[in-house]
Residue, then its C-alpha position, 0 to 999 in steps of 0.5 A: m821925721r820932717i813932713c812937707t804939708i800942703s794945704y793949698h786952698c785954705c789955711p787950716y787956722s782960718l774962721m770956720g764956715k767961710d767957702g771951703i773952710g770947714g772939717m779939713n781945717v779941723y782935721l789938719r789943725e788937730l792932727c798937725s799939732t798932735l803929730s808935732a808932739f811926737p819925739d822927732v817930728e817936725l811939720d811945715v803946712f804950706t798955704r796959699c797967702q790971702d792977705k799980703h800982710l800975712a808974715e810968710v812963716k808963723k811958728l805955732n810951736p817949736k816943731l810946727r809952721i805955718i808958711h804962706l806963699s804967694g800963689g796968684p792974687q793975695l786974697p781970697l779966691e773961690r776954689i774953682f779959679l785956684y788951679d791956674f796958679i798950681n804951677d806959680f805956688s809949686d814954684n815958690l814952694l821949691e824956691f822955698i825948700q832950696k833957700e832953707q836947704k831943709k830935707y823932707d822925708l815926705i809930702f802929706s798933700h790935702y784936696w785934689l789941688s794941694g795933690l797936684i802940687g804935691e806931685r810937682i814937689k815929688q818929681s822934683i825933690s823925690l819923695p814919697l806923696v801921701h794924699v788925703f782927698h777929704t771929698l771926691a769929685f765922682l761921689k759928690g756928683r752921685a749925690f748932687g751933681l758937679d755944678g761949681d767944681h772945676p772941669c778938670r777936678l775928676k780927671a785930676e782925682e783919678h790921676l792922684a789915685m794912680i800915682a799917690d804912694l799912699i792915700i788916707s781915707s776917713s772912711s771904709q765906704e770911701k776906700r771901697a768907692l775908690i777901689d771900685e771906681y779906679g781899680i787901685d790896689p786895696s793896699q794903696v789906700q788905708v782907712i784912718f779915722p779922724g779924731v775929737n779933741a775931748d778936752r775942747f769939747l768937754s761939756e762940764g762947765c760949757k758956757y754959752s756966749g751969744r744969742f740964744p732963745e729965751n726960756k730954753e726948757k719951753e723950746h725945742v732947740l736944733l743946731y746946725v754947724g757947717r757951711i752953707e752950700p748946696i751939697k749940705g742939704f740945708d734947703s731940706l732942713v728949711e722944707a722940713i720946718n715948713r712942713l712941721k709948721q703946716k702939720n703940727s702948729s703946737f709943736y712948731r711954735r716951740l721949735k728953733l734952729l740956730v745956724i753957725g757957718g757961712g762967715t761973718l755976718n757981713d759974709l752972709n749977706r754976700s753969699p749967693e747961696l745964702k741969699r737963696i736960702r733966706n728967700m726960702i725963709k722969708k717966703n714960708s714966713l720962718d724967719d722967726k725960727i730959723i736964726f743966723l749966728g755967722s761963723k764962730k771959732q773952735d773954742q766957742l762951739p762946745g757952748y752951742y753944742s751943749a745948749a742945744d737939744a740936737l745937732i742936725v746934719p741934713s748933708l747929701y754927702e760927707s766924706f766923714g762929718l766931723v761935727v758929729l764927733e764934736a756934738l757927741a764929745c758935748g754929750t749932744p745927740v746928733l740927727l743925720s742923713r743916713i750916708g757915708q761913715m758917719r751914720t755908723i757913729i749913730e745908735e739909733g735911739k741912744n745917741g741919735f736918729s737917721f733919716q733919709a738924706g734930701s727927704p723933707r718929709s723924713i727930716a720932719d718926721m725924725i725931728e717930731q720922734f726925736f722930741k717925743h723919745k728924747d728923754n729915753f736917750w742915753k745921758s750926756d755923760k754916756i754919749r760922750e763916753k762912747v765917742v771919746q773911747r773910740f775916736s781920738w787925735d792921739k790915736t788918729a796921729s799915731e796911725v798916720l805916723a805908722a803909715f808915714i814911717s812904713l813909706k820912708v823905707k820905700p822908693s818912691g816911684t816915677t809918676t807923670i806930671f797931670q796936664c788938665d786938657e791932655s794926657p799926663l806927660p812924663g815927669 
């Protein structure tokens, strides 16, 4: 089986934590690598070229390639501008396929922009389209609002829900929401959980590299890993730490928050959201408590997870939350918002605690409770054992491949090509 995978807005092998680069990159990197190890499976991952010096084709193993194609200027662009170059990228993708004369069995698209490209390829070479939304605009809007998103996104996602041959969802909550919102057939959506790379996040022998508070045994160390954007709820975490400062000075003196994400240290100085957050921190004199480390490579993360007392995830909306699995695979407890699928992974008082999303008071109370009771939690080995038994990329890849094979024998139906400002036109 040859799979045409589309990740238009970001390359799965980019540095984690920058704008638009996060869990989806991990998902694609791990899933494609695992799928390529199956007999008779080959994957080409098509992504937008953001650097004119990159080679067009990069072979990662004999059956997995990353293919960089032009789609607008060959430099990093904010996602809101990428819709304008969908046709350009689609044309270049079709030209590449025709030039190589390779036949694909299906299209596997990720995020709404890639889905619209996938639809154009589907129409041109008559292939089934399997789509993963990763996040949904209408759910994001309910949690926080849609400021900063392209005005076509809501309409485009509804269209993709109608025309995709199969939607793979990372959570049962998301599947239910898709069915309720769009009235699609439940058989059109299959829930397949992401996995975790147990070998990479094995806590034994993890070595911390980088800045870390001295005298860790005297510190309460929390870790945040992810992008710095409003939907991640980071400002609520800052407010919670400020509440602890006012409420419990002796506890506050021992507290540290390490922050991984936001791009390189140079990027941290350019991000409007980070400037806003840092102004909050400075205003409340929390500079010595919240330490920004910038983004880190995947193979550096285990040391940070293992060295922290707990990972904290204050998001207002998550489709799944892969960092939760990563921390647990290192034997590290997780403190998280009571939202989505990730809340079902936590067993209260055993491998983590949950709190009310967006509530600084709830977050502050939970942080105090965690450090008061953390000695009663499962030991690291048990935390790790429980999560790796339930989640693995081998399991995820096997289920995804079975879903692909079931589609292969079905004819692909005719759909309509999405038009942002009009009704969809016949393909």
